[in-house]
C-alpha positions in Angstrom: -17.9 -9.2 -9.9 -21.2 -10.8 -9.5 -22.5 -11.7 -5.4 -21.0 -15.5 -6.4 -18.2 -14.1 -7.8 -17.7 -12.1 -4.6 -18.5 -15.0 -2.0 -15.8 -16.8 -3.3 -12.9 -14.6 -3.3 -14.0 -13.2 0.5 -14.5 -16.8 1.5 -10.6 -17.3 0.9 -9.2 -14.3 1.7 -7.3 -14.4 4.1 -5.6 -18.3 2.6 -4.8 -15.8 -0.2 -4.1 -12.4 -0.4 -3.6 -10.9 3.3 -1.8 -13.8 4.6 0.2 -14.3 1.8 1.0 -10.2 2.0 1.5 -10.1 5.4 2.3 -13.7 6.8 1.2 -15.2 10.6 -0.5 -12.4 12.3 -0.2 -12.2 16.3 -1.3 -9.3 18.4 2.3 -8.4 18.9 2.6 -7.5 14.7 -0.7 -6.1 15.2 0.9 -3.6 17.7 3.1 -2.7 15.6 1.0 -0.9 13.1 -0.2 1.8 16.7 2.1 4.0 16.1 0.6 4.4 12.2 -3.0 4.6 13.4 -2.5 7.1 15.9 -0.2 9.5 13.5 -3.6 9.3 11.0 -6.5 8.6 12.4 -6.0 10.3 16.2 -7.1 13.5 14.7 -11.0 11.6 14.4 -11.6 10.1 17.3 -14.5 11.5 19.5 -13.5 12.5 22.9 -16.2 10.5 24.7 -14.8 6.4 24.9 -18.2 5.7 25.5 -19.1 6.9 22.2 -20.6 4.2 19.7 -17.2 3.2 16.7 -18.6 1.1 14.3 -14.9 -0.2 11.8 -16.4 -1.2 8.5 -14.1 -3.9 6.7 -12.1 -4.3 9.8 -10.2 -7.3 8.3 -8.3 -9.5 11.7 -9.1 -6.4 14.0 -6.6 -4.8 14.4 -8.2 -1.9 14.0 -10.7 -2.4 17.0 -8.0 -4.0 19.1 -6.4 -0.4 18.7 -9.7 1.5 19.6 -11.1 -0.6 22.6 -7.0 0.2 23.6 -7.0 3.5 24.0 -10.1 2.5 26.5 -12.7 2.8 24.3 -16.2 0.6 24.9 -18.5 0.6 22.3 -16.3 -0.7 19.2 -17.4 -2.5 16.6 -16.1 -4.2 13.9 -17.8 -5.9 10.7 -15.8 -8.1 8.0 -17.8 -10.0 4.6 -15.0 -12.9 5.0 -15.3 -15.2 6.8 -11.9 -16.5 7.7 -10.8 -13.3 8.9 -13.3 -12.7 11.6 -12.0 -15.9 12.6 -8.2 -14.3 12.4 -10.1 -11.6 15.2 -11.6 -15.1 16.6 -8.1 -16.6 17.2 -6.7 -13.6 17.8 -8.6 -12.6 21.4 -10.1 -9.8 19.5 -14.2 -9.4 20.9 -16.7 -7.2 18.4 -15.7 -8.2 15.7 -18.7 -10.1 13.4 -19.3 -10.8 10.2 -21.9 -9.4 8.2 -22.5 -7.9 4.0 -22.2 -4.5 4.4 -25.8 -3.8 2.9 -27.5 -5.8 5.1 -25.7 -4.5 8.0 -26.4 -1.1 8.1 -30.3 -0.3 7.0 -31.3 -1.4 10.6 -28.8 1.1 12.3 -30.3 4.2 11.9 -27.8 7.1 13.6 -26.4 4.6 15.9 -22.5 5.8 15.6 -20.2 8.6 16.2 -17.7 7.3 13.9 -17.7 4.9 11.3 -14.3 4.3 9.7 -14.4 2.5 6.3 -10.4 2.1 5.3 -9.5 0.0 2.9 -13.8 -0.6 1.4 -14.5 1.7 -0.6 -12.2 0.7 -3.9 -13.7 -2.4 -2.7 -17.8 -1.9 -3.6 -18.6 -1.5 -7.0 -19.2 2.1 -8.9 -23.2 1.7 -8.7 -23.6 0.9 -5.8 -21.4 3.8 -4.0 -23.5 6.2 -3.2 -25.9 3.4 -1.4 -23.2 2.6 0.0 -22.1 5.8 1.3 -26.3 7.7 1.7 -25.8 4.3 4.3 -23.1 5.5 5.9 -24.5 9.0 6.6 -28.0 7.2 7.8 -26.3 5.2 10.2 -24.5 8.5 12.2 -25.8 10.5 14.6 -25.8 14.2 13.6 -22.4 16.1 13.4 -21.0 12.2 13.4 -18.2 11.1 11.2 -16.6 9.3 8.2 -13.8 8.7 7.9 -12.5 6.7 4.5 -8.7 5.6 3.0 -8.3 4.2 -0.4 -7.0 4.1 -3.1 -5.2 7.3 -4.7 -6.1 7.4 -8.8 -3.6 10.7 -8.7 -0.9 8.5 -7.9 1.7 7.8 -10.5 1.6 4.8 -9.6 -2.1 4.5 -8.5 -2.3 1.2 -10.8 0.1 -0.8 -8.6 -2.7 -0.4 -5.6 -6.0 -0.5 -7.8 -4.8 -4.1 -9.5 -2.9 -5.5 -6.2 -6.4 -7.2 -5.3 -8.9 -8.8 -8.1 -11.7 -7.7 -5.7 -11.1 -3.8 -6.2 -13.2 -2.7 -8.0 -12.7 0.8 -8.9 -10.2 3.9 -7.4 -10.3 8.1 -6.3 -9.3 11.1 -7.1 -9.6 13.6 -4.2 -12.2 15.4 -6.6 -14.5 11.8 -7.0 -14.3 11.2 -2.9 -15.5 14.9 -2.6 -18.2 14.7 -4.8 -20.0 11.3 -3.9 -19.8 12.2 -0.1 -21.4 15.8 -1.0 -24.2 13.8 -3.3 -24.7 11.9 -0.2 -25.2 14.5 1.7 -22.3 14.9 3.3 -21.3 18.2 4.8 -17.0 19.6 5.5 -15.2 16.7 3.6 -11.8 16.4 4.0 -9.0 15.4 1.4 -5.7 14.7 3.0 -2.6 12.7 1.5 -1.5 9.7 3.8 2.4 10.8 3.4 5.3 8.6 5.1 5.3 8.8 9.0 8.3 9.5 10.8 9.9 7.1 13.7 13.5 6.7 13.0 16.1 7.1 10.7 15.0 5.9 7.6 11.5 6.4 7.4 12.6 10.3 8.1 14.3 9.9 5.3 11.8 8.1 3.2 9.9 11.0 4.3 12.1 13.4 2.9 12.7 11.8 -0.4 8.7 11.7 -0.4 8.6 15.2 -0.2 11.0 16.5 -2.9 9.1 13.8 -5.5 5.9 15.6 -4.0 7.6 19.1 -4.6 8.2 16.8 -8.1 4.9 16.3 -8.9 2.7 19.7 -8.3 5.4 21.1 -10.6 5.0 18.9 -13.2 1.4 19.1 -12.3 1.7 23.6 -12.6 3.6 23.0 -16.1 0.8 21.2 -17.2 -2.4 22.9 -16.2 -1.5 26.1 -14.1 -2.3 24.5 -11.0 -0.8 22.3 -8.4 -3.4 21.2 -6.1 -2.8 17.3 -6.1 -2.7 14.1 -4.1 0.1 11.3 -5.1 0.1 9.1 -2.6 -0.6 6.3 -2.8 -4.0 6.7 -0.4 -5.6 9.3 0.4 -7.7 10.2 4.0 -11.0 11.4 3.6 -13.1 12.8 6.5 -16.8 14.0 6.0 -19.3 15.1 8.6 -23.3 14.3 8.8 
């Protein structure tokens, strides 16, 4: 999409997309996601509660609110959607600003210890992906971390998530993620599945069934290619070091 089309979609992102998916949001709903974020992202958080952390494409600021609840004092969220930023304001979540990633990052060289990009990379046009990742690298301290959650093109139903949002531009595999991050200068790129989290009996059953399906997919891949190395969850998580 061109910039004018992007603006029109993001200007109405809550009223035409996230609001339809998730319904009205309040702090109680957002805090109900804390257990999932704790499971997926706690390992990537710095020990220093004064470390500067940036959440790109922060939406209504729920993830910022979670980090605030953990005692992190320098957390910032950025989103291009005016509706999302207004939603954060209505929820009373501080530290969320409206802005374009490509305008914001160039003046933040070496500023952050961790930068999160959850459900953002798939929105970046292919021709701008490397520029985006290089801007992130330049905005991190030496030794800082870039944490990504994005659509997994190895998933059997990857097209469902890839095309669920008209503003999605692409999807990734573990190999293409490593490739992009390595070209941008990141080191020690680790990519892992985002499996279901166990937090009760039903989720335990989902987890067991998922691992069974995963075993089947590994078997299929082994038969066809001679290797069982694959990630099959709808999303993948990646962390890379500067």
